[in-house]
GUTIZA-872625 format. One record per residue: x, y, z of N, C-alpha, C in turn; residue in one letter. Coordinates in pm, whole numbers, plus 32768, in hexadecimal, padded with zeros to 4 digits. Atoms other than C-alpha are relative to their C-alpha. Layout:
GUTIZA-872625
XYZXYZXYZA/...
END
This chain:
GUTIZA-872625
80657FB78047B33F52AAE9467F8C7FA27FCBX/80628042802AB1DE5219E9077FE77FFC7F71X/801E7FE2807DB1AD52B3E7C9801C80967FE2X/7FEA7F6A800AB1FB53EBE7097F8D803E7FB3X/80767FC7801EB0D55421E6457F8D7F817FF4X/806F80768024AF7F5347E60F7FA680427FB1X/80787FC3804DAE845356E51F801E80817FB2X/7FC87F87802DAF5F5440E44B7F9A80357F7DX/805A7FE48079AE845411E3047F848022801CX/80837FDD7FEEAD46541FE3AD7FFC80A3804EX/7FF27F717FB2ADD35566E4747FFA80637F92X/7FF37FA48081AE2355FFE31B7F7C80107FCCX/80837FDF803EACC655C4E2997FA28055804BX/80687FC77FB4AC175665E39F80308088804DX/7FCC7F7C7F91ACD6579DE41C7FB0805B7FCEX/80837FA07FFFABC45898E45E803D807F8033X/7FAD7F7B7FDBACA3598CE51C7FC4800A808CX/80157FDC7F8FAC915A04E673800D809F801FX/7FF27F6B8001AC3F5B75E6CA806C801D806FX/7FB67FEA7F8EAD5C5C0FE7967FCD806F8059X/80177F967F9BAD375CD5E8CB801280927FC8X/7FCB7F7A8027ADEB5E0BE84D802180077F70X/7FC97FFA8095AE825E90E719808E7FEC7FF4X/7F74801F800EAFDC5E71E682805280708052X/7F967FB07FCCB0555FA0E7328027807E7FAEX/7FE17F928038B0C860F8E6CF808E80227FDFX/7F667FFC8024B24060B6E693800680377F88X/7FFD7FDF807FB2C0616EE55F80697FA27FA7X/7F9880308048B37260C5E4548076803E7FDBX/7F7C7FEB8004B4F060D2E4397FF980467F75X/7FD57FC58083B57761A7E320804F7FCE7FB6X/7F9C805F8055B662614DE1FD7FD97FA17FC3X/801A8061806AB6706019E14A7FC37F86804BX/803180657FA8B5BB5F5CE25C7F6E7FAD7FB3X/805D8042805EB4FF5E96E15180287F517FEEX/7FC5807B8024B5045D10E107806180077F87X/7FC17FF4805FB5B75D75DFDC809380498029X/7F867FB77FBBB6CE5E44E0B4807C7F9F8001X/7F91804F7FE7B8095DDBE1167FF07F88807DX/801A807E7FA9B8315C95E1D6806180118065X/7F9C7FD47F8CB8C75D0DE3347FA08016804FX/80357FDE7F7FB86C5D3CE4827FD67F918074X/8012805F7F9DB7E25C97E5CA7F837FBA7FD3X/808980198000B6B65BC1E5A57FCF7F858060X/8048806D7F98B5EA5AEAE6A57F9E7FA27FB4X/805E80418031B54159C0E63A7FB27FBF8063X/805D80277F87B415596FE72B7FC87F7D7FA0X/801C808F8032B3C357F1E6FA7FA17FB18064X/805480627F9AB2C556E5E78580627F838011X/7FC0806F7FF8B3D555E8E7458076801C8065X/7F957FF47F7BB4835605E8AE80567F8E8010X/7FAA80597FF7B51454BAE89C808D80277F97X/7F8F7FE28074B5FA552AE75C8047808B803CX/7FA77F9C7FC1B64A565FE82380697FC2807EX/7F9E80677F77B6BF557EE966806C7FB87FCCX/7F8C805E8019B76B5485E896806B80377FB4X/7F967FC0804AB8465579E7D9800380027F5FX/801E80028095B7B1552BE6807FFF80827FBFX/80077F838045B74B5685E62F808C80537FF2X/7F757FBC7FEFB8A65713E6A580497FCD7F83X/7FC780258063B9355638E5B27FD680187F7BX/80397FA78078B86356BCE491802E80737FF0X/7FC67F968025B8CA57F6E4F4808980277FD7X/7F788008802FBA2657C0E4D7801B7FEC7F70X/7FF2800D808BB9F3574AE3867FCE80677F97X/80447F988053B91C5859E30E806280898005X/7FB67F828006BA0E596AE387808D7FE77FB7X/7F9180028075BB2B58CBE2B67FCE80317F74X/80437FC0808CBA465942E18F7FEC809C8020X/80267F5B7FE7B9DA5A88E230805B80228084X/7F9F7FE47FA9BAFA5AE8E3207FC580728053X/80187F907F9EBA5D5C2AE38E7F808001803FX/808C80017FBBB92D5B94E41C802A7FBD8092X/8000804B7F7BB9155B34E5987F787FB2800FX/808A80387FE9B8035A2CE5D57FEB7FE3809CX/801C80287F76B77059EDE7337F6E7FBE7FF8X/807680557FFBB65D58F9E7937FAA8007807DX/805180067F95B53F5908E8937F8B7F957FE5X/807B80748002B45557D6E8C17FA38007805EX/806B7FDF7FB6B31957ECE9537F927F88800AX/805880818008B23F56AEE9D97F8580287FE0X/806E7FC88040B0FA5759E9B77FF780487FABX/7FFB7FA88084B14057E3E8787F82803F7FD0X/80697FC18054AFE857FEE7E67FA9806D805BX/80487FAC7F9AAF5358BAE939807380777FF2X/7FAF7F867FD3B0865998E98B801C804E7F7DX/7FF27FA4805EB0B25A16E82D7F9B805C7FE2X/80667FA78024AF5C5A95E7FC800C80738058X/7FEA7F997FB2AFA85B64E93A806080547FD5X/7F8B7F9A802AB0F65BF1E8C17FDB803D7F7FX/801B7FB58079B06B5C4EE7717FAF80678024X/80487F927FDCAFA85D53E82A8062806A802FX/7F917FBB7FE0B0FE5DF2E84E804780197F73X/7FB6800D8087B20C5E47E75180727FB6800DX/7F8780547FDAB3045D61E7F57FDF7F6E7FF5X/802480AC8008B2C05BF6E78180627FCB7F8BX/7FA580378052B3FD5BACE6CA801180377F7EX/7FD87FD58087B4895BC0E5877FBD7FAD7F8BX/802A80738043B4365A6DE4EA7FB27FAD804CX/8051803F7FBDB30559C7E56D7FA87FA87FA6X/8060807E802FB20D589DE5227F7480598010X/806B7F8C7FF2B0CB595FE4CC7FB07FC28056X/805D802B7F9DAFD8591BE6027F72800D7F9DX/8087801F8050AE5858F3E5B57FC1809D7FF5X/80457F9A801FAE175A4CE54D7FAF80197F8BX/804E7FFE8071AD1C5AA9E448805680217F85X/7FAA7FFB8079AD985AA6E2DC800780AB7FD0X/800B7F4A801FAD1D5C30E2B7805880348058X/7FC97FB27FA9ADEB5C75E3DD80B07FF47FF1X/7F75802D8025AF3D5BF4E324804480928002X/7FAE7F808015AF9C5D63E2AC802280378070X/80027FA87F8EAF7A5DE8E406806E7FCB805FX/7F9680207FB5B0805D0BE4B280797FC27FAAX/7F798048805FB15A5C76E38B802280407F86X/7FD77FBE806FB2385CECE2747FD87FB37F87X/802380498076B1A45C9AE11D80747FD17FC7X/7FAA80238045B2805BD0E059800E7FE87F67X/80147FE580AEB2005BF8DEEC7F7C7FBF7FD3X/807C80358021B0F45B65DE267FFE7F6D8000X/8008808A7FF1B07F5A06DE6D80147FC57F78X/7FF080408078B08E59BDDD02808F7FF37FD3X/7F6280228000B20859E9DCF580357F9D8061X/7FDB80877FAEB22658D4DDF67FED7F867FCDX/80638071800FB14557DDDD59805B7F897FB7X/7FC2805D8054B250573ADC7780697FCF806FX/7F8C80337FB4B354570FDDA47FD87FC28073X/8030800E7F6FB28756E8DEF17F737F9F7FF4X/8082803D7FBDB17355F3DF757FCD8048806CX/803E7FDF7F79B0775641E0907FFC80AC8001X/801A7F588003B03457C0E0297F90802A8027X/808C7FAD7FCCAECA57FEE06A7FF280218080X/80247FD47F94AEDA580AE1C6804B80788031X/7FB17F6F7FF3AFD8592BE1D37FE180717F89X/80227FA0807BAF2B59EBE0AA7F87802A800BX/80847FB38003AE315AF7E09D7FFA805A7F9CX/80327FA18063AD9E5BADDF8D809380087F96X/7F918000806AAEBE5B44DEA2807480068023X/7F7F80037FBEAFDF5B89DF9680307FA68045X/7FC9806D7FB3B0C35A8FE029804E80458083X/7FD37FC87F5CB1145AD4E1B380517FA4803DX/7FBA80677FC9B1CE5990E1F480117F8B7FC4X/7FE58075806DB2615850E1837FF07F8A8087X/800180637FA4B22356F1E24080807FD6801EX/7F97803E7FBAB332565EE32C7FE77F797FE6X/801C808A8023B2F6551AE28B7F6F7FD27FFCX/808F802D800BB1C05435E25080067F808029X/8026809F7FDEB11B52EDE2B57F8B7FE47FA6X/806480538050B04F51F6E1FC7F957FC98072X/803A80547F8DAF2F5139E2AD7FE57F8C7FCCX/8000807C8035AEF74FCFE29A80137FB28084X/8004806A7FA0AF534EA0E37C80957FC9801EX/7F6A805B7FE1B0A14E28E4417FD87F82801EX/803280887FEAB0B84CDAE44C80957FAC8016X/7F8680417FE9B1DA4BD4E4BD80097F807FA1X/7FE8805B806AB25B4B1EE3A4800F7F58801FX/7FE6806B7FE5B2CF4A01E4597F7D7FB78044X/8062804A7FEFB18D49A6E4DA7FAB7FCE7F8FX/8065800E809BB0DB49D3E37A80617F637FDAX/7FBA80808023B1E348B2E31B7FD57FA0803AX/802080877FB0B1AA47C6E4327F827FEB7FE8X/809A80078000B0264800E3EB7FF17FBC7F66X/801D802A8088B0654795E27A7FCA806B7FADX/80677F8E804DAFEE48E1E1F58083802D7F93X/7FB37FC4805EB098491CE0A07FE680767FA7X/80337FA18046AFC14A29E01D7FB780748064X/80577F9E7FB1AF424B6EE0AF7F74801E7FD7X/80817FFC8036ADE24BA1E0C17FF180857FB6X/80227F968047AD3B4C9CDFE37F76801A8014X/809E7FDF7FE8ABD84CA4E05B7FDA7FB6808DX/801B80207F93AB3E4C5AE19D7FDB7F53800FX/801680968008AAD44AE7E15D809B7FC9800FX/7F4D80617FF1AC5B4A9CE11F8025802B807FX/7FC47FDC7F83ACA94B72E25F7FC17FA3805FX/802F805A7F7DABBE4A94E346803C7F797FF4X/7FC980AD8018AC534942E28D80898021802EX/7F817FE57FB2ADBA49E2E2E67FFB7FEB808CX/7FFD7FFA7F7BAD704A29E4327FD17F7D8036X/8029808F7FD1ACC448C4E46D80867FA68008X/7F8A80648011AE0C480FE3E58059802A8080X/7F9A7FF87F9CAED548CBE4E87FB67FCE807AX/803080467F81ADEA4856E5EF7FF37F7F8011X/7FF5809A8014ADDE46FBE57C809B7FC8800CX/7F81805A8007AF4846C6E5528082804A805BX/7F987FD17F91B00547B6E6487FBC80218085X/80267FD57F75AFF64836E7AC7FEA80988010X/80057F777FF5AFEC49A3E7427F5E80327FFEX/80637FCD8011AEC14A7BE7757FF2804D7F67X/80137FF48081AE3D4AB6E60C7FFD80A37FE4X/7FF87F648012ADD54C2CE631800180338091X/800C7FD47F6FAE134D1BE76A7FC780837FF4X/80437F89800FAD274E26E78E802A80788060X/7FD27FAD7F85ADC74EEDE8CA7F9E80448033X/80827FC37FD5AC684F34E93A802380548068X/7FF47FB97F7BACE14FB6EA818040806E7FE0X/7FAA7F7E800CADD350C2EA0D7F9E80667F9BX/806F7FA88043ACB15122E913802F803C7F83X/7FD47FB2806BAD795203E82A80077F977F7DX/7FEC80658070ADEE50C7E74A7F857FDF7FBCX/807280238041AC875075E6F87FEA806B7FA5X/800B7F8B8057AC8351C5E650804A7FE77F69X/7FAB7FFB8070AD8E5163E53F7FB77FD67F94X/8037803C8076ACCB5098E4557FB2805F7FBAX/804F7FB6803FAC0051B4E3FD804980767FB4X/7FA97FB6805EAD2B5269E34B7FFB7FB07F8BX/7FFE804A8080ACED515EE23B7F7880467FB3X/80697FCE804FABAC5230E1DC802F80387F8BX/7FDC7FCC807CABB0526FE061804F7F797FBAX/7FB980878051AC855121E01C7FA77F9B7FD2X/804980818011AB7B5033E0287FB680157F63X/805C7FD5807AAAA850F4DEF7805380537FAEX/7FA47F8E803BABE051B0DE7D7FB980867FE9X/804D7F837FE3AB2452FADEDB806780608025X/7FB97F767FC7AC225428DF0D7FBA8060804BX/805A7F8F7F9EAADF54F0DF7D7FC27FB48067X/806180467FA3AA8553F3E0867FD580398062X/80357FBA7F83AA6354D5E1B27F8480487FD4X/80817FD3802EA964559CE0E37F957FA17FDFX/805880698037A8C25469E0487FA67FD88084X/804880357F68A87E53FEE1CE7FA4806E801DX/80507F917FB2A8135558E2407F6A800B7FADX/808A7FE98053A70B556DE10F7FA07F997FFDX/805580877FFDA69E540CE1457FAE7FE8807AX/803E7FFA7F7FA55E5407E23680097F70804EX/7FE080977FB7A5BF5274E27380647FE07FE9X/7F7980378025A7345241E25780067F758034X/7FE780807FE4A71C50F7E3067FA87FA17FC3X/80368039804AA67D5063E1FD80697FA87F94X/7F998042804EA7174F43E12A803780457F73X/7FDD7FB5807CA7ED4FC5E01C804180658004X/7FBF7F977FF8A87E50DBE0A580947FF0803FX/7F8480157FC6A9E35117E14E7FE67FEA8091X/803A80157F5CA93A514AE2A17FCE7F688019X/803880A07FD1A8865000E2AE80777F857FD3X/7F8980798004A9C24F2FE22E805480208073X/7F917FE77F83AAAA4FEBE3337FBF7FB98093X/8051802B7F8BA9A34F92E4527FD77F707FF8X/801F808F7FEEA9424E47E3E2806D7FB28013X/7F9A803E800BAAB74DDEE3B980077FE28094X/7FF880197F82AAC24E19E5407F9D7F9B8031X/807080547FB4A98E4D80E5A680027F7E7FD6X/802F8099803FA97F4C4FE4CB80937FB78031X/7F8D80447FCAAAFB4C0DE53E7FED7FCF8080X/803C80217F87AA6D4C1DE69B7FB57F99802DX/80798077800EA9344B51E66B804A7F897FD1X/7FB78082802FAA254A38E5D080457FCD8068X/7FC0800A7F98AAD74A2DE723809C7FF57FCAX/7F647FEB801EAC334A9CE678802F8069802EX/7FC17F897FBDAC914BA0E75880107FCF80A2X/7FCD80297F91AD1A4B92E8C47F737FEA8050X/806A802E7FB7AC3E4AE2E9CD7FCB805E8041X/80357F9B7F98AC1A4BE9EAB5803A80A87FD6X/7FD07F97803DAC254D37E9FD8008808B8084X/7FE47F8C7F8CAC044E0CEB77807F7FF68027X/7F677FF47FB9AD724DB1EBC0805880017F90X/7F947FE18068AE184E09EA7C806980628042X/7F9C7F947FCCAF694ECAEAA3804580267F81X/7FC97FC58079AFE94F9EE98D80B37FDF7FF6X/7F7D80077FE6B15E4F99EA0980217F597FD6X/7FF180A48004B1494E0EEA297FF17FD17F6EX/8043804C8081B0A74DD2E8E2806780257F8BX/7F797FFC8075B1DD4E6EE81F80647F768013X/7F9380567FF4B2B94D7AE8B17FB57F687FC1X/804B80818020B1AA4C48E8867FEB7FF17F68X/7FF57FFB8089B1924CA4E716808A7FEF7FD7X/7F6E80058025B3064CC5E6F780277F697FFEX/7FDB80797FDBB3304B6AE7927FB57F8D7FC1X/8056807F8047B2144AAAE6E37F9F7FDC805CX/8079803C7FA6B11F4A9BE8097F69804D7FCAX/805F7FC38046B0324B8BE724801C7FFF7F74X/7FE07FF58091B0134B68E5C07FFB808C7FA3X/802D7F61805EAF644CBBE5367FDA80688059X/80307F897FBFAF1B4E0EE5B97FF080597F8FX/80157FAD8052AE564F04E4EB804180A18015X/7FB27F947FC6AF4C502DE508803A80537F73X/7FB47FC68067AFE3514EE42A809A7FCA7FFBX/7F8B80338011B13F510BE393806080428052X/7FA37FD77F95B1D851EBE4A280307F9C807FX/7FE4806B7F84B1BA50AAE59580567FB27FC0X/7F99807B8026B29B4FD7E4B5807E800B8039X/7F787FEF7FB3B3DC5067E5467FFE7FDE809CX/800A801B7F71B3545046E6A17FFE7F6A8018X/7FE780877FF1B3064EEAE66180707F9A7FDFX/7F8280308018B45D4EA4E5DE80498005807DX/7FA77FF57F92B50A4F2BE7067FCA7F9B805FX/801A805D7FB1B4344E66E7D080337F6B7FF1X/7FD9808F8032B4834D24E70F808E7FE38026X/7F5C800F8006B5EE4D6CE71F8025800480A0X/7FD07FFC7F87B5F04DBBE88B7FE07F778059X/802980837FC5B5464C69E8F2801A7F8B7FB6X/7FD5809B8036B5F74B5FE8247FCA7FED7F64X/803C800B8074B5344B9BE6E68072804F7F94X/7FA97FC0805DB5B44C3AE5927FA880817FCEX/80497FAD804CB5434D74E4EC7FBA7FD77F8DX/802A8044807AB5194CA3E3A97F7E7FAD801CX/807E80727FE9B3F54BE2E4657F74806B7FFBX/80597F8E800FB3234D32E4507FDE80137F69X/80257FD9809DB2454D5BE30D7F9880658009X/80757F7A7FDCB13E4E58E2AA7FB67FEF7F6FX/805B80258074B00C4E0DE1BB7F93807A7FF2X/806E7FAD8018AF0C4EC6E1297F7E7FE88049X/806E802B7FC0ADAC4ED0E1C27FBC7FA47FA4X/80308071806FAD004DA0E1267F83802D7FA7X/80677FE28052AC1B4E24E029804080427F66X/7FC57FDC8076AC3B4E77DEB87FA680327F92X/80527FD3806BABAB4F29DD7680377FC87FA2X/7FF58058808DABA14E40DC3E80AA7FBD8013X/7F6E80397FF2ACDB4D8EDCCB807780528047X/7F9D7FC77FCEAD9F4E9FDD317FF0803C80A4X/7FEB7FE57F69AE004F04DEAF8017808F8009X/7FD87F6D7FF8AE1A5070DF10802A801B80A8X/7FD47FD87F8DAEC5510EE04680058096801BX/7FF77F6F7FFDAE715271E0C7807E8030805FX/7F757FDA7FBDAFAD5323E1237FDE80A5802AX/80137F617FF2AFB15486E1C58070801B8056X/7F7F7FC07FAFB0A85567E26F801480048091X/7FDD7FEA7F75B1335599E3C87FDB80A17FFCX/7FFA7F697FFAB14956FDE458802280387F8EX/7FAC7F9F8066B1925805E35B804D805D8039X/7F857F9B7FEBB2D858C0E3877FEF80857FCCX/801B7F638035B2A15A4FE368804D805C8039X/7FAC7FA37FD1B34B5B77E3937FA480738034X/804C7F977FACB2DE5C68E49A800C807C7FAEX/801C7F6B8033B2555DBBE42880598067803BX/7FB07FA97FA9B32F5E56E53880777FDB8006X/7F5180317FF9B47D5D9AE4F5804D80867FC9X/7F8A7F87803AB5AD5E9DE4BB80527FAD7FB7X/7F9880428066B6515D8DE3DD7FB07FAA7FB8X/8069804C8046B5355D14E2FF805B7FBF7F8DX/7FAD80468074B6465CB1E1D780347F77803CX/7FC4807A7FB8B6F85BC8E2D77F8F7F988036X/806680557FD0B5A45B44E35C7FD07FAA7F8DX/804980448087B5215AF0E1FF80827FB27FD0X/7FAD80658021B6745A59E1A4801F7F788057X/800780627FABB667597EE2DA7F9C7F8E7FDCX/80588028802FB5215912E268801B7FA57FA0X/7FEB80498065B57E58AAE11E80797F9C7FFBX/7F8F805D7FF2B6C3580EE1847FD87F7F804DX/804980657FB6B60A5735E27B7FB07FA57FB8X/806E8061804BB50C56B1E18A80577FC27F8DX/7FC8805F807AB6065658E06980907FCA8034X/7F738035800CB766561CE0F980447FD58098X/7FEA80347F63B75055CFE29780197F738003X/7FF280957FF6B7105476E2677F817FCE8066X/806380317F9BB5EE5481E36C7F9B7FB77FC7X/807C80788010B4CF53CCE2C380487F887FD2X/7FBC8088802DB5C252ADE23F801E7FDC809EX/7FF080457F8DB629528FE3BB7F847FE8805AX/806C80107FC3B4CE52A5E4317F9F7FB17FCAX/805C80708057B43C51C9E32D7F77803C7FD3X/80647F9A8020B35F52DFE2B17FF87FFB7F7EX/80167FD98083B2DC5334E163805080997FE2X/7FDB7F69800FB3B75466E0DA7FA180617FDBX/80447FAF803EB301559FE08E802980317F57X/7FC87FCF808EB3EA55BCDF4B7FD47F757F9CX/804B80788054B31C54E6DE3D807F7FA27FBEX/7FAD805F803DB4575464DD9B80607FA28051X/7FB080697F9FB4EE53B8DED77FA77F6C7FF1X/804580848003B4AB524CDEEA7FB87FE5806EX/803D801D7F95B3BD51A9DFCC80677FD0806EX/7FB9803D7FA8B451514FE11680167F6B8006X/8001808F8011B4CB4FEDE1357FB17FAA804CX/805D80457FAFB3CA4F92E23D7F737FFF7FBAX/80718014802BB2C14FCCE13D80137FBF7F61X/7FF980388077B3614F0BE02C7F977FA37FDEX/8055806B8023B2604DFAE0457F7C803A7FB0X/80667FB08042B1584F17DFC580377FE87F63X/7FA6800A80B6B24C4F0DDE4E7FCC7F807FFAX/800B808B803AB2464D98DE577F727FD78005X/808C802B800FB0DD4D6FDE7E7F94806C7FADX/80427FB88060B0864E83DD8D7F9B80728033X/802E7FA27FACAFF24F68DEA3800C80847FB9X/7FDC7F838039AFB050BADE027FD5806A8078X/80087FB87F8FAFBB51EFDEEE7F9C806A7FC3X/805C7FA48026AEA852FBDF027FF8806F8085X/80147F7B7F9DAE815460DFA87F6480018006X/807A7FC37FF4AD3E54DEE00F8001808D7FDBX/80137F9B802EACBC560DDF7F7FE380668067X/80457F9E7F8AAC855747E06B7F71800F7FE2X/80977FE6800BAB1D578EE0A47FEF80A27F9DX/80097F718039AA8A58B1DFC37FD280528041X/803F7F737F84AA325A14E04C7FAF7FDE8038X/8074800A7FC8A9375A07E1217FDC7F8A8052X/800A80917FA2A94658A2E1AB80957FD1801FX/7F85802E7FD1AAA25888E2367FD37FCE8089X/801980257F78AA015845E38F7F8C7F9F8014X/807F802F7FE6A8C65798E33080097F718039X/8003808E7FC2A91E5621E38580137FF88096X/7FF47FDD7F77A99C56ADE4D97F7F80298043X/80767FCE7FB7A85B576CE52C7F9F7F897FFAX/806C80467FFBA790564CE4BA800F7FA4807AX/7FD580747F8AA84F555AE5B37FE28032807EX/801D7FC97F5EA83C5654E6CC7F78800D801AX/807A800A7FE6A6C6568CE68C7FC37F7C801FX/803C80757FD6A6765519E68680407FB5806CX/7FBD802B7F8AA75554E0E7A780387F607FE4X/7FA180908042A81F53BDE6D9808380427FFEX/7F717FC37FFCA98C53F5E73380537FC37F80X/7FC98036806CA9FC53ADE5CF80A17FF57FF8X/7F6880038005AB6C53DCE62C80267FD6807CX/7FED80347F84AB475341E7867FE97F6F801EX/8002808A7FEEAB3951FFE8287F637FC38032X/807B802E7FACA9D551F6E8D07F9D7F9E7FA0X/806C80588056A8E45178E7A1804C7F827FD7X/7FD7807A802CA9E05087E747801C7F9B8060X/7FFB80567F88AA104FF7E89C7F727FC9801BX/807E801D7FF8A8A04FC8E8B07FE57F807F68X/7FF8804C806FA8C34F18E75780367F6B8018X/7FAF809C7FC7A9B14E24E7EC7F997FB5806AX/806780527F98A8D94DE7E90B7F887FC57FE5X/805780498032A7A74D96E84180237F7C7FA5X/7FBB8078805EA88A4CB6E75180077F958068X/7FDC80707FACA8FC4BF0E8927F987FD68064X/807E801F7FA6A79B4BDFE93180098031807EX/80037FA47F72A7E94CDBEA427F9080678015X/806E7F878019A6CB4DD2E9BC7FA67FCD7FB8X/807D801D805AA5844DA5E937802E801B7F76X/800A7FC88083A5414DB3E7CC80617F9A7F92X/7FA580308079A6054D4BE675801E805F7FAFX/7FDF7FA8806DA6984DDCE55B7FA380547FCBX/80677FB68062A57E4E30E4A37FB280638077X/803C7F787FC4A4C84EE2E5D2804F80638035X/7FA87F727FB7A5FA4FAEE649801680577F7FX/7FF37F948090A62F501AE4D87F9B80577FE1X/806B7FB2801CA4CC506CE4AF7FF9807C8056X/80087F987F95A4E7512EE6058063807C7FE4X/7FB87FA4802BA61551EEE5787FE9803B7F88X/80557FDB809BA56B5226E41F7F9D80738023X/80797FAA7FD3A44152D6E4E88039806E803BX/7FD27F807FC7A51853B3E5B7803980507FA9X/7FAD7F9B806AA600542FE4937F9A80277FA7X/80587FC3804CA4E85458E3BC7FB380718015X/80337F9B7FCBA43C5531E48D804B8077801AX/7FA97F9A7FEEA5615606E4D48023803C7F63X/7FC47FD7808EA5D6560BE34D7F8C80447FC8X/80627FBD8051A4755684E2E67FEF80818055X/80017F6C7FD6A48757AEE3E9806C803E7FE2X/7F757FCB800CA5E35805E395802F800F7F72X/7FC7800A8086A61A57A4E23E7FCD806B7F9AX/
END
């Protein structure tokens, strides 16, 4: 499996919803006590994007444990490879499973397709990552774990380079990578330019640089976000300046994502900006190729506010109960059990949606370094899709690789211009669209 989710935090920030082709269907709701507070019994189908965990039997093991507590429930699973696309089609019917990961439907459509779980305020003391599955004060889902944003690195390479302290600003970052280049044979930072999507990962740090939980709206309302002092400027300068300093792979046109996991795991690559979802994959690659999972570390993005570093965290897909389930209490019991008792997040190295659960072991470095976690606020009413609309209108693929690939090309001398001229162009395009749409 190449990846389970990418850019989770960024995706959470920008969820604008996709209009469905049809309606939910005309099925009637079952009578009796078929509510989330009813009897925990019946057959439930869990429809999931985690096809790997269906195929390797992990989910079946979870079901066996779950039914020890709830013996009157029968749980089955269906994994969908193109989950995001196929689920939108299925939800134009009444048959899309009992427990689902909420696809990109609009929040004001939640009540049409999903069973309400209660007031969001009643969940706030227990769970993280609530805003993405909440609408008008009602909660419709719970995150199936979460991820942090930052940088994966190889500890052995850092030790060999004589690096004793992790960088907390861009100057320190460039000094750190220069030590790697001078003292080891490892590539200091690997961009994965050819695959493209890894270049988008650093954007998940939006908000951590200035400690701004409203960063997406701040950017949308700024006519020139590629200006020094902003999160956007810092994130893209980080990429440009690293490439311009000769601290990335020699030929970005030949990068390979799958091989890069092996190379970081075995010390041929020192760092890659990726969400924390990638840690377990790097650890597995290390162990499969003669290294150790302990060689893999994770650091916050090199920026700080008055000496404190922040890491943006965001939820994975939110698990929800179908409005058309005939065993809603059983479906809701499954969601709560998976979140609190299954051990899923611990096994995957993810943040638990349960606030009181400790950080996963692979994020222990955050605690050691005093990194503080932060979530991004939902956009205010009427501005939910503003940042996406401006990006589309200005033809800046904010969540894609194209403008960042051009940034890399300019930095390595393969395209005309420099950082200032390209940022000025981006500001001009963004500003014109922001003025029109804001």
